[in-house]
N, CA, C and O atoms as a DFTB+ gen file, in Angstrom:
644 C
 N C O
     1  1       0.541      -1.021       0.085
     2  2      -0.025      -0.370       0.152
     3  2       0.967       1.205       0.167
     4  3       0.497       2.186      -0.410
     5  1       2.323       1.295       0.867
     6  2       2.913       2.105       0.858
     7  2       3.796       2.469      -0.173
     8  3       4.457       3.492       0.007
     9  1       3.952       1.780      -1.314
    10  2       4.122       1.329      -2.489
    11  2       3.393       2.583      -3.422
    12  3       3.931       3.604      -3.852
    13  1       2.237       2.211      -3.544
    14  2       0.870       2.468      -4.397
    15  2       0.896       3.800      -4.232
    16  3       1.069       4.575      -5.173
    17  1       0.691       4.235      -2.779
    18  2      -0.042       5.385      -2.661
    19  2       1.073       6.344      -2.257
    20  3       0.752       7.432      -1.779
    21  1       3.210       5.817      -2.515
    22  2       4.141       6.761      -2.487
    23  2       4.057       7.215      -1.122
    24  3       4.452       8.375      -1.003
    25  1       3.656       6.652      -0.021
    26  2       3.933       7.064       1.564
    27  2       5.256       6.398       1.873
    28  3       5.350       5.171       1.854
    29  1       6.097       7.045       2.106
    30  2       7.278       6.586       2.937
    31  2       7.060       5.629       4.208
    32  3       7.667       4.565       4.330
    33  1       5.862       6.258       5.412
    34  2       5.816       5.707       6.364
    35  2       4.955       4.297       6.083
    36  3       5.421       3.269       6.574
    37  1       4.174       4.245       5.595
    38  2       3.174       2.684       5.327
    39  2       4.434       1.597       5.164
    40  3       4.540       0.593       5.868
    41  1       5.521       2.040       3.938
    42  2       6.570       1.080       3.681
    43  2       7.338       0.864       4.897
    44  3       7.566      -0.247       5.375
    45  1       7.663       1.790       5.295
    46  2       8.510       1.898       6.984
    47  2       8.169       0.736       7.642
    48  3       8.943      -0.190       7.888
    49  1       6.132       0.843       8.132
    50  2       5.898       0.110       9.299
    51  2       5.542      -1.348       8.468
    52  3       5.156      -2.367       9.040
    53  1       5.723      -1.239       7.225
    54  2       5.669      -2.943       6.739
    55  2       6.638      -3.621       7.026
    56  3       6.411      -4.690       7.593
    57  1       7.749      -3.319       6.798
    58  2       9.139      -3.503       7.127
    59  2       9.760      -3.678       8.530
    60  3      10.516      -4.576       8.903
    61  1       9.398      -2.890       9.052
    62  2       9.298      -3.342      10.897
    63  2       8.271      -4.330      11.022
    64  3       8.556      -5.520      11.155
    65  1       7.379      -4.013      10.997
    66  2       6.723      -5.106      11.331
    67  2       7.005      -6.684      10.717
    68  3       6.857      -7.619      11.504
    69  1       7.339      -6.917       9.563
    70  2       7.651      -7.968       9.223
    71  2       9.026      -8.361      10.157
    72  3       9.099      -9.461      10.704
    73  1      10.044      -7.401      10.270
    74  2      11.000      -7.896      11.294
    75  2      10.447      -8.312      12.664
    76  3      10.946      -9.107      13.461
    77  1       9.299      -7.600      12.771
    78  2       9.070      -7.990      14.451
    79  2       8.402      -9.440      14.560
    80  3       8.618     -10.279      15.435
    81  1       7.576      -9.530      13.511
    82  2       7.068     -11.091      13.378
    83  2       8.075     -12.242      13.111
    84  3       7.823     -13.421      13.361
    85  1       8.916     -11.916      12.726
    86  2       9.865     -12.994      12.213
    87  2      10.750     -12.738      13.661
    88  3      11.243     -13.843      13.891
    89  1      11.086     -12.000      14.508
    90  2      11.301     -12.122      15.959
    91  2      10.792     -12.771      16.569
    92  3      11.339     -13.441      17.445
    93  1       9.533     -12.789      16.297
    94  2       8.344     -13.655      17.773
    95  2       8.415     -14.775      17.359
    96  3       8.410     -15.724      18.143
    97  1       8.492     -14.924      16.152
    98  2       8.455     -16.665      15.542
    99  2       9.806     -17.166      16.071
   100  3       9.606     -18.131      16.810
   101  1      10.834     -16.927      15.986
   102  2      12.273     -17.235      16.323
   103  2      11.700     -17.607      18.370
   104  3      11.598     -18.706      18.916
   105  1      11.496     -16.444      18.872
   106  2      11.299     -16.509      20.294
   107  2      10.351     -17.721      20.858
   108  3      10.410     -18.296      21.945
   109  1       9.620     -17.882      19.957
   110  2       8.355     -19.665      20.297
   111  2       8.847     -20.504      19.848
   112  3       8.589     -21.589      20.369
   113  1       9.803     -20.500      18.668
   114  2      10.603     -21.576      18.307
   115  2      11.874     -22.485      19.662
   116  3      12.056     -23.662      19.971
   117  1      12.574     -20.963      20.187
   118  2      13.246     -21.474      21.414
   119  2      12.541     -21.593      22.523
   120  3      13.201     -22.143      23.405
   121  1      11.529     -21.320      22.824
   122  2      10.547     -21.662      23.619
   123  2      10.348     -22.987      24.059
   124  3      10.432     -23.503      25.174
   125  1      10.016     -23.502      22.745
   126  2       9.727     -24.904      22.537
   127  2      10.788     -25.729      22.523
   128  3      10.461     -26.871      22.847
   129  1      11.872     -25.610      22.289
   130  2      12.563     -26.379      22.609
   131  2      13.276     -25.922      23.769
   132  3      14.305     -26.596      23.816
   133  1      13.246     -25.139      24.698
   134  2      13.735     -25.270      26.127
   135  2      11.760     -25.981      26.480
   136  3      11.182     -25.000      26.949
   137  1      11.213     -26.620      26.441
   138  2      10.018     -27.377      26.621
   139  2      10.387     -28.246      26.614
   140  3      10.465     -28.981      27.598
   141  1      10.807     -28.534      25.349
   142  2      11.543     -29.933      24.948
   143  2      12.494     -30.713      25.328
   144  3      12.574     -31.938      25.239
   145  1      13.451     -29.712      25.896
   146  2      14.624     -30.127      26.883
   147  2      13.982     -30.038      28.554
   148  3      14.471     -30.750      29.431
   149  1      13.306     -29.468      28.723
   150  2      13.097     -29.445      30.121
   151  2      12.201     -30.493      30.476
   152  3      12.275     -31.027      31.582
   153  1      11.147     -30.913      29.407
   154  2      10.455     -32.262      29.697
   155  2      11.074     -33.640      29.641
   156  3      10.562     -34.699      30.006
   157  1      12.837     -33.333      28.868
   158  2      13.604     -34.876      29.220
   159  2      14.394     -34.782      30.144
   160  3      14.929     -35.866      30.379
   161  1      14.746     -33.908      30.838
   162  2      15.285     -33.615      32.337
   163  2      14.237     -34.232      33.147
   164  3      14.609     -35.125      33.907
   165  1      12.272     -33.747      33.119
   166  2      12.405     -34.390      34.176
   167  2      11.736     -35.722      34.172
   168  3      11.132     -36.174      35.145
   169  1      11.888     -36.386      32.916
   170  2      12.018     -37.787      32.642
   171  2      12.893     -38.452      32.890
   172  3      12.649     -39.633      33.134
   173  1      14.245     -37.982      32.932
   174  2      15.201     -38.362      33.286
   175  2      15.675     -37.817      34.932
   176  3      16.844     -37.933      35.299
   177  1      14.756     -37.308      35.701
   178  2      15.001     -36.970      37.055
   179  2      13.669     -37.932      37.623
   180  3      13.271     -37.857      38.785
   181  1      13.232     -38.589      36.876
   182  2      11.830     -39.297      37.694
   183  2      12.829     -40.886      37.721
   184  3      12.788     -41.684      38.657
   185  1      13.559     -41.030      36.637
   186  2      14.307     -42.211      36.409
   187  2      15.004     -42.317      37.497
   188  3      15.002     -43.408      38.067
   189  1      15.790     -41.175      38.063
   190  2      16.657     -41.259      39.361
   191  2      16.234     -41.591      40.397
   192  3      16.747     -42.378      41.193
   193  1      14.555     -40.614      40.549
   194  2      14.165     -40.919      41.531
   195  2      13.510     -42.648      42.329
   196  3      13.492     -43.094      43.476
   197  1      13.072     -43.147      41.014
   198  2      12.841     -44.269      41.166
   199  2      14.038     -45.041      41.274
   200  3      13.869     -45.935      42.103
   201  1      15.068     -45.054      40.817
   202  2      16.282     -45.632      41.331
   203  2      16.918     -45.893      42.813
   204  3      17.412     -46.807      43.474
   205  1      16.576     -44.447      42.918
   206  2      16.976     -44.225      44.621
   207  2      16.010     -44.952      45.314
   208  3      16.507     -45.690      46.165
   209  1      14.982     -44.983      45.245
   210  2      13.836     -45.086      46.301
   211  2      13.891     -46.246      46.129
   212  3      13.751     -46.844      47.196
   213  1      14.099     -47.204      44.873
   214  2      13.689     -48.907      44.895
   215  2      15.302     -49.788      44.902
   216  3      15.572     -50.897      44.442
   217  1      16.106     -48.870      45.557
   218  2      17.411     -49.072      45.913
   219  2      17.524     -49.715      47.057
   220  3      17.350     -49.122      48.122
   221  1      17.861     -51.142      46.989
   222  2      18.325     -52.049      48.700
   223  2      19.242     -51.201      49.230
   224  3      20.177     -50.535      48.786
   225  1      18.606     -51.442      50.584
   226  2      19.905     -50.898      51.406
   227  2      20.744     -52.036      51.749
   228  3      20.358     -53.205      51.735
   229  1      22.196     -51.540      52.134
   230  2      22.753     -53.002      52.538
   231  2      24.369     -52.759      54.011
   232  3      25.493     -52.260      54.047
   233  1      23.954     -53.084      54.416
   234  2      25.389     -53.102      56.063
   235  2      26.357     -53.030      54.667
   236  3      26.079     -53.642      53.636
   237  1      27.599     -52.125      54.847
   238  2      28.786     -51.857      54.455
   239  2      30.231     -52.906      54.896
   240  3      30.937     -52.724      55.888
   241  1      30.354     -53.677      54.172
   242  2      31.803     -54.391      54.516
   243  2      32.809     -53.833      53.838
   244  3      32.742     -53.862      52.609
   245  1      34.091     -53.132      54.564
   246  2      35.274     -52.772      53.755
   247  2      36.185     -52.730      54.411
   248  3      36.061     -52.654      55.633
   249  1      37.467     -52.769      53.769
   250  2      38.904     -52.332      53.892
   251  2      39.368     -51.107      53.655
   252  3      40.324     -50.619      54.258
   253  1      38.695     -50.524      52.734
   254  2      39.051     -49.511      52.369
   255  2      39.091     -48.029      53.082
   256  3      40.158     -47.416      53.059
   257  1      38.093     -47.526      53.629
   258  2      37.539     -46.759      54.219
   259  2      36.763     -47.093      55.477
   260  3      36.275     -48.195      55.730
   261  1      36.711     -46.088      56.180
   262  2      35.648     -46.359      57.523
   263  2      34.492     -45.994      57.309
   264  3      34.317     -44.847      56.897
   265  1      33.769     -46.560      57.452
   266  2      32.073     -46.317      57.157
   267  2      31.411     -45.349      58.340
   268  3      31.308     -45.692      59.517
   269  1      31.113     -44.458      57.956
   270  2      30.039     -43.840      58.851
   271  2      28.548     -43.655      59.043
   272  3      27.867     -42.984      58.268
   273  1      28.180     -44.133      59.860
   274  2      28.404     -44.601      61.526
   275  2      28.876     -45.489      61.517
   276  3      28.056     -46.184      60.917
   277  1      29.869     -46.251      61.802
   278  2      30.835     -47.365      62.504
   279  2      29.518     -48.347      62.606
   280  3      29.381     -49.263      61.795
   281  1      28.538     -48.100      63.668
   282  2      27.337     -48.725      63.837
   283  2      26.376     -49.372      63.158
   284  3      25.436     -48.595      62.989
   285  1      26.153     -50.499      62.658
   286  2      25.149     -50.536      61.883
   287  2      24.804     -49.665      60.946
   288  3      23.675     -49.181      61.029
   289  1      25.599     -49.301      59.948
   290  2      25.209     -48.427      59.036
   291  2      24.903     -48.804      57.649
   292  3      25.887     -49.166      57.004
   293  1      23.573     -48.805      56.928
   294  2      23.564     -49.329      56.047
   295  2      23.097     -48.073      54.771
   296  3      22.920     -46.966      55.280
   297  1      22.930     -48.110      53.548
   298  2      23.309     -47.673      52.499
   299  2      22.907     -48.303      51.496
   300  3      23.192     -49.486      51.307
   301  1      21.886     -47.307      50.381
   302  2      21.198     -47.897      49.275
   303  2      22.819     -48.087      48.402
   304  3      23.838     -47.443      48.657
   305  1      22.633     -49.320      47.182
   306  2      23.483     -49.174      46.331
   307  2      22.389     -48.678      44.943
   308  3      21.305     -49.178      44.642
   309  1      23.247     -47.347      44.165
   310  2      22.348     -46.929      43.667
   311  2      22.801     -46.854      42.677
   312  3      23.492     -45.853      42.486
   313  1      22.620     -48.091      41.278
   314  2      22.870     -48.320      40.020
   315  2      22.463     -47.562      39.070
   316  3      21.236     -47.652      39.112
   317  1      22.868     -46.594      37.907
   318  2      22.319     -46.017      37.603
   319  2      23.151     -46.057      35.814
   320  3      24.349     -45.781      35.857
   321  1      22.691     -46.309      34.653
   322  2      23.380     -46.486      33.222
   323  2      24.412     -47.485      33.859
   324  3      25.558     -47.120      33.596
   325  1      24.365     -48.644      34.624
   326  2      25.599     -49.647      34.871
   327  2      26.479     -49.089      35.678
   328  3      27.481     -49.788      35.831
   329  1      26.479     -48.052      36.273
   330  2      27.580     -47.754      37.181
   331  2      26.938     -47.453      38.549
   332  3      25.925     -46.763      38.654
   333  1      27.851     -48.240      40.020
   334  2      27.409     -48.315      40.929
   335  2      27.635     -46.422      41.657
   336  3      28.355     -45.612      41.074
   337  1      27.102     -46.184      42.554
   338  2      27.125     -45.040      42.920
   339  2      26.827     -45.347      44.812
   340  3      26.248     -46.422      44.965
   341  1      27.045     -44.796      45.818
   342  2      26.884     -44.937      47.254
   343  2      26.762     -43.164      47.653
   344  3      27.446     -42.293      47.115
   345  1      25.899     -42.977      48.536
   346  2      25.815     -41.830      49.372
   347  2      27.351     -41.615      49.955
   348  3      28.233     -42.427      50.233
   349  1      27.264     -39.618      50.045
   350  2      28.949     -39.463      50.475
   351  2      28.881     -39.346      52.241
   352  3      29.811     -39.203      53.035
   353  1      27.260     -39.478      52.513
   354  2      27.562     -39.718      53.878
   355  2      28.638     -41.058      54.473
   356  3      29.516     -41.044      55.336
   357  1      28.220     -41.949      53.760
   358  2      28.873     -43.333      54.261
   359  2      30.612     -42.891      54.540
   360  3      31.404     -43.490      55.267
   361  1      30.925     -41.365      53.506
   362  2      32.459     -41.463      53.238
   363  2      32.367     -40.318      54.387
   364  3      33.122     -39.406      54.049
   365  1      31.860     -40.087      55.356
   366  2      31.868     -38.517      55.863
   367  2      33.117     -38.449      56.646
   368  3      33.499     -37.288      56.790
   369  1      33.961     -39.452      57.262
   370  2      35.251     -39.144      58.143
   371  2      35.805     -39.387      56.699
   372  3      36.135     -40.571      56.768
   373  1      36.042     -39.049      55.686
   374  2      36.989     -38.719      54.739
   375  2      36.985     -38.258      53.844
   376  3      37.627     -38.599      52.851
   377  1      36.074     -37.125      53.977
   378  2      35.518     -36.391      52.375
   379  2      35.691     -34.778      53.541
   380  3      35.509     -34.867      54.755
   381  1      35.975     -33.748      53.006
   382  2      35.630     -32.273      53.221
   383  2      35.207     -31.870      51.975
   384  3      35.518     -32.311      50.869
   385  1      34.170     -30.634      52.404
   386  2      33.451     -29.502      50.850
   387  2      34.152     -28.693      51.355
   388  3      34.745     -28.584      52.428
   389  1      33.944     -27.703      49.827
   390  2      34.011     -26.517      50.102
   391  2      33.251     -26.157      48.489
   392  3      33.776     -26.195      47.376
   393  1      32.033     -25.855      48.829
   394  2      31.123     -25.142      47.834
   395  2      30.786     -26.619      47.136
   396  3      30.414     -27.673      47.650
   397  1      30.955     -26.404      46.308
   398  2      30.620     -27.902      45.069
   399  2      31.646     -28.355      44.657
   400  3      31.581     -29.039      43.635
   401  1      32.784     -28.165      45.219
   402  2      33.936     -29.546      45.681
   403  2      34.439     -30.272      46.416
   404  3      35.128     -29.842      47.342
   405  1      34.217     -31.707      46.191
   406  2      33.914     -32.493      47.656
   407  2      35.666     -32.982      47.641
   408  3      36.090     -33.148      46.498
   409  1      36.312     -33.133      48.353
   410  2      37.598     -34.014      48.685
   411  2      37.549     -34.492      49.333
   412  3      37.377     -34.097      50.486
   413  1      37.731     -36.169      48.805
   414  2      37.991     -37.426      49.148
   415  2      39.517     -37.840      49.201
   416  3      40.339     -37.839      48.284
   417  1      39.708     -38.293      50.903
   418  2      40.830     -39.067      51.394
   419  2      40.603     -40.079      51.595
   420  3      39.914     -40.151      52.613
   421  1      40.828     -41.112      51.121
   422  2      40.562     -42.304      51.197
   423  2      42.128     -42.620      51.613
   424  3      43.128     -42.090      51.129
   425  1      42.058     -43.768      52.783
   426  2      43.442     -44.353      53.552
   427  2      44.351     -45.206      52.257
   428  3      44.021     -46.256      51.704
   429  1      45.375     -44.506      52.048
   430  2      46.107     -45.462      51.301
   431  2      46.255     -44.895      49.904
   432  3      47.271     -45.218      49.289
   433  1      45.449     -44.157      49.369
   434  2      45.338     -43.446      48.137
   435  2      45.410     -41.901      48.256
   436  3      45.184     -41.218      49.255
   437  1      45.747     -41.538      47.116
   438  2      46.077     -40.115      46.862
   439  2      44.748     -39.536      47.135
   440  3      43.771     -40.264      46.951
   441  1      44.544     -38.098      47.626
   442  2      43.289     -37.214      47.424
   443  2      42.847     -36.932      45.624
   444  3      43.469     -36.677      44.593
   445  1      41.399     -37.161      46.025
   446  2      40.419     -37.306      44.793
   447  2      39.211     -35.983      44.992
   448  3      38.353     -36.029      45.874
   449  1      39.330     -34.917      44.074
   450  2      38.815     -34.213      44.219
   451  2      37.506     -34.297      43.083
   452  3      37.720     -35.001      42.096
   453  1      36.741     -33.905      43.140
   454  2      34.988     -34.164      42.467
   455  2      34.309     -32.899      42.341
   456  3      34.421     -32.310      43.417
   457  1      33.896     -32.469      41.813
   458  2      32.909     -31.337      41.587
   459  2      31.335     -31.732      41.258
   460  3      30.857     -32.029      40.164
   461  1      30.542     -31.626      42.809
   462  2      29.135     -32.099      42.412
   463  2      28.277     -31.044      41.639
   464  3      28.172     -29.824      41.768
   465  1      27.725     -31.909      40.826
   466  2      26.628     -31.530      39.773
   467  2      24.962     -31.160      40.563
   468  3      24.819     -31.550      41.721
   469  1      24.062     -30.592      40.038
   470  2      23.154     -30.446      40.275
   471  2      22.168     -31.156      40.007
   472  3      21.056     -30.964      40.499
   473  1      22.505     -32.276      39.010
   474  2      21.705     -33.453      38.532
   475  2      22.345     -34.582      37.627
   476  3      23.237     -34.554      36.779
   477  1      21.719     -35.369      38.026
   478  2      22.175     -36.390      37.406
   479  2      22.430     -36.664      35.735
   480  3      21.515     -36.247      35.026
   481  1      23.357     -37.194      35.165
   482  2      23.476     -37.144      33.817
   483  2      24.802     -38.365      33.782
   484  3      25.845     -38.521      34.417
   485  1      24.100     -39.089      32.672
   486  2      25.220     -40.269      32.509
   487  2      26.608     -40.220      32.639
   488  3      26.989     -39.469      31.741
   489  1      27.289     -40.504      33.093
   490  2      28.989     -40.099      33.586
   491  2      29.251     -39.245      34.694
   492  3      30.385     -38.863      34.983
   493  1      28.122     -38.913      35.374
   494  2      28.628     -37.969      36.353
   495  2      29.082     -38.825      37.354
   496  3      28.778     -39.977      37.662
   497  1      30.051     -37.836      37.893
   498  2      31.007     -38.332      38.793
   499  2      30.542     -38.148      40.830
   500  3      30.861     -38.682      41.892
   501  1      29.694     -37.120      40.364
   502  2      28.871     -36.769      42.018
   503  2      27.829     -35.443      41.631
   504  3      27.988     -34.347      41.093
   505  1      26.781     -36.128      42.169
   506  2      25.874     -35.256      42.119
   507  2      24.672     -35.065      43.362
   508  3      24.592     -35.925      44.239
   509  1      23.952     -34.129      43.358
   510  2      23.211     -33.741      44.630
   511  2      21.817     -34.469      43.679
   512  3      21.720     -34.375      42.455
   513  1      20.959     -35.088      44.460
   514  2      19.453     -35.378      44.266
   515  2      18.917     -35.636      45.566
   516  3      19.356     -36.515      46.308
   517  1      17.804     -34.740      45.890
   518  2      17.130     -34.543      47.045
   519  2      17.540     -35.042      48.073
   520  3      17.514     -36.148      48.612
   521  1      18.075     -33.692      48.347
   522  2      19.199     -33.737      49.624
   523  2      19.997     -34.656      50.079
   524  3      19.951     -34.918      51.281
   525  1      20.816     -35.279      49.301
   526  2      21.226     -36.776      48.714
   527  2      22.637     -36.000      47.964
   528  3      22.565     -35.039      47.199
   529  1      23.782     -36.622      48.360
   530  2      24.989     -36.432      47.491
   531  2      25.291     -37.988      46.916
   532  3      25.597     -38.948      47.623
   533  1      25.191     -37.991      46.030
   534  2      25.568     -39.613      45.852
   535  2      27.315     -39.562      44.710
   536  3      27.629     -38.721      43.868
   537  1      27.924     -40.536      45.073
   538  2      29.712     -40.598      44.391
   539  2      29.568     -41.953      43.736
   540  3      29.205     -43.032      44.204
   541  1      30.053     -41.505      42.211
   542  2      30.065     -42.939      41.653
   543  2      31.142     -43.662      42.403
   544  3      31.832     -42.843      43.010
   545  1      31.503     -44.789      42.567
   546  2      32.735     -45.264      43.682
   547  2      33.779     -45.769      42.740
   548  3      34.874     -46.097      43.198
   549  1      33.401     -45.904      40.800
   550  2      35.007     -45.993      40.144
   551  2      35.875     -44.771      40.300
   552  3      37.084     -44.611      40.134
   553  1      35.008     -44.041      40.628
   554  2      35.863     -42.456      40.754
   555  2      36.607     -42.297      41.478
   556  3      37.512     -41.466      41.408
   557  1      36.298     -43.423      42.763
   558  2      36.945     -43.180      44.037
   559  2      38.415     -44.299      43.915
   560  3      39.401     -44.276      44.651
   561  1      38.202     -45.043      42.973
   562  2      39.152     -46.302      42.880
   563  2      38.584     -47.537      43.713
   564  3      39.400     -48.337      44.172
   565  1      37.217     -47.727      43.928
   566  2      36.358     -48.510      44.114
   567  2      35.332     -49.432      43.497
   568  3      34.782     -49.009      42.480
   569  1      34.999     -50.574      43.929
   570  2      34.197     -51.314      43.074
   571  2      32.926     -51.826      44.486
   572  3      33.249     -52.019      45.658
   573  1      31.837     -51.917      44.047
   574  2      31.052     -52.664      44.970
   575  2      30.106     -53.808      44.518
   576  3      29.265     -53.524      43.665
   577  1      30.160     -55.079      45.008
   578  2      29.366     -56.576      45.009
   579  2      28.693     -56.659      46.233
   580  3      29.216     -56.510      47.337
   581  1      27.313     -56.945      45.963
   582  2      26.665     -57.305      47.289
   583  2      26.755     -59.235      47.205
   584  3      26.635     -59.868      46.157
   585  1      26.965     -59.782      48.437
   586  2      27.575     -60.662      48.590
   587  2      27.064     -61.326      50.013
   588  3      27.699     -60.853      50.955
   589  1      26.073     -62.307      50.412
   590  2      25.597     -62.684      51.803
   591  2      24.700     -61.460      52.384
   592  3      24.693     -61.103      53.562
   593  1      24.021     -60.943      51.433
   594  2      23.266     -60.021      52.003
   595  2      24.135     -58.540      52.326
   596  3      23.311     -57.694      52.672
   597  1      25.317     -58.066      52.318
   598  2      26.307     -57.357      52.511
   599  2      26.544     -56.310      51.110
   600  3      26.217     -56.880      50.068
   601  1      26.973     -55.113      50.952
   602  2      27.683     -54.687      50.130
   603  2      29.281     -54.548      50.726
   604  3      29.606     -54.034      51.796
   605  1      30.262     -55.227      49.604
   606  2      31.208     -55.694      50.158
   607  2      32.378     -54.510      48.869
   608  3      32.500     -54.723      47.663
   609  1      32.987     -53.458      49.592
   610  2      33.842     -52.185      48.555
   611  2      34.729     -52.694      48.842
   612  3      34.992     -53.148      49.955
   613  1      35.436     -52.719      47.781
   614  2      37.196     -53.205      47.747
   615  2      37.551     -51.844      46.442
   616  3      36.854     -51.094      45.757
   617  1      38.721     -52.043      46.588
   618  2      39.669     -51.163      45.435
   619  2      39.307     -52.094      44.497
   620  3      39.012     -53.288      44.548
   621  1      39.436     -50.920      43.255
   622  2      39.841     -51.637      41.924
   623  2      41.183     -52.674      41.279
   624  3      41.176     -53.479      40.347
   625  1      41.968     -52.369      41.953
   626  2      43.370     -53.305      41.913
   627  2      43.343     -54.197      42.398
   628  3      44.160     -55.024      41.994
   629  1      42.303     -54.671      43.694
   630  2      42.794     -55.184      44.789
   631  2      41.755     -55.827      43.413
   632  3      42.274     -56.585      42.594
   633  1      40.471     -55.479      43.308
   634  2      39.326     -56.379      42.212
   635  2      40.092     -57.383      41.199
   636  3      39.812     -58.500      40.765
   637  1      40.891     -56.736      41.062
   638  2      41.818     -57.361      39.566
   639  2      42.527     -58.463      39.518
   640  3      42.789     -59.116      38.508
   641  1      43.040     -58.810      41.285
   642  2      43.711     -59.914      41.790
   643  2      43.132     -61.259      41.655
   644  3      43.730     -62.237      42.106
């Protein structure tokens, strides 16, 4: 209409309006992508919640570290993506925390520093979930095996012998 009537203001409004509509469509596209990502994350958290809540608790038997508390300590062995995780609380006598960094000092081993993630994802070494912090045992140089109703934890190098 601006070309036919030779009015510059109509042409300018048409161009600006077109760019605004294109920008709005891009914002809608980004919002839809974020919504899909959040749906996947909540699905993953649902799987983690199920794994944590359905994990059996075992008394721990180990020569690798002193379990907290020593008497009748029972912890769930949480297996996520074929990796065993244990609550950091079991290692409380051997761990120090500063912000998101946890430093594990297991007897006879070099200190190991891990950074806590706020959510689980495949391969995460240390993550928080519902006021618990879980650590991947392999990252601490340990492996777990359930035998005789107990959770046996030994060093990875001892496991190879």
